[in-house]
C-alpha positions as CSV (number, residue, x, y, z in Angstrom):
1,M,-21.6,-17.2,32.3
2,E,-18.5,-15.1,33.9
3,N,-17.7,-11.8,32.3
4,Q,-14.0,-12.1,31.4
5,Q,-12.1,-9.3,30.0
6,A,-9.1,-9.6,27.8
7,P,-5.6,-8.0,29.4
8,V,-4.9,-4.7,28.0
9,M,-2.2,-5.1,25.4
10,T,0.5,-3.0,26.0
11,T,2.7,-0.3,23.8
12,K,5.5,-2.4,24.2
13,D,3.3,-6.0,22.8
14,W,2.0,-3.7,20.1
15,I,5.5,-2.7,18.9
16,I,6.8,-6.3,19.0
17,T,3.4,-7.5,17.3
18,L,3.8,-4.9,14.7
19,L,7.6,-5.4,14.2
20,I,7.1,-9.2,13.8
21,A,4.1,-8.9,11.4
22,S,6.3,-6.6,9.1
23,L,8.8,-9.3,8.3
24,P,8.3,-11.0,5.2
25,F,6.8,-14.1,5.4
26,I,7.1,-14.7,8.6
27,G,4.8,-12.1,9.6
28,F,2.0,-13.1,6.8
29,I,2.4,-16.7,8.9
30,M,2.0,-14.8,12.5
31,L,-0.9,-12.9,11.1
32,F,-2.6,-16.5,10.8
33,V,-1.3,-17.9,13.9
34,W,-2.5,-14.7,15.8
35,G,-6.2,-14.8,14.0
36,F,-7.0,-17.9,14.2
37,G,-4.6,-19.9,17.2
38,S,-6.2,-20.5,20.5
39,G,-5.0,-18.9,23.8
40,Q,-4.1,-15.2,21.5
41,N,-5.5,-12.1,23.3
42,P,-8.9,-11.4,21.9
43,N,-7.5,-7.7,20.8
44,K,-4.8,-9.1,18.8
45,S,-6.5,-12.2,17.3
46,N,-9.1,-9.4,15.4
47,W,-6.5,-7.2,14.5
48,A,-4.9,-10.0,12.7
49,K,-8.0,-11.4,10.9
50,A,-8.9,-7.4,9.9
51,T,-5.3,-7.3,8.4
52,L,-5.6,-10.7,6.6
53,I,-9.3,-9.1,5.4
54,W,-7.4,-5.9,4.2
55,F,-4.8,-8.3,2.6
56,V,-7.6,-9.9,0.7
57,I,-8.9,-6.7,-0.7
58,V,-5.8,-5.2,-2.0
59,F,-4.8,-8.2,-3.6
60,V,-7.8,-8.4,-5.5
61,L,-7.8,-5.0,-6.5
62,S,-4.4,-5.3,-7.5
63,I,-4.9,-8.3,-9.9
64,I,-8.2,-6.1,-11.4
65,L,-5.8,-3.0,-12.1
66,W,-3.1,-5.5,-13.4
67,F,-5.5,-7.0,-15.7
68,T,-6.9,-3.6,-16.7
69,V,-3.3,-2.2,-17.6
70,F,-3.0,-5.2,-19.4
71,A,-6.0,-5.0,-21.8
72,A,-5.4,-2.0,-22.3
73,I,-1.9,-2.2,-23.7
74,F,-2.8,-5.1,-25.5
75,A,-5.9,-3.1,-27.1
76,T,-3.6,-0.2,-28.0
77,T,-0.8,-2.7,-29.3
78,M,-3.9,-4.2,-31.8
79,M,-5.2,-1.1,-32.8
80,N,-1.4,0.0,-33.9
81,S,-0.9,-3.2,-35.9
């Protein structure tokens, strides 16, 4: 098996990647395309997968926080009734 290295992504490539990733909805879809599409630079693919994992972590923590806040508000309301 031949050892092939991925081409280095230039600063311009990263600026364009981050610009597209920052667009609402389109950026989220592109993260899946870059992360799981064939023919992508492995560096960009790994970055996209890591970003999606962070999205899931932040989403789960946000849900837990919201449930905690609403439970505290509900408990306070019930105690004052």
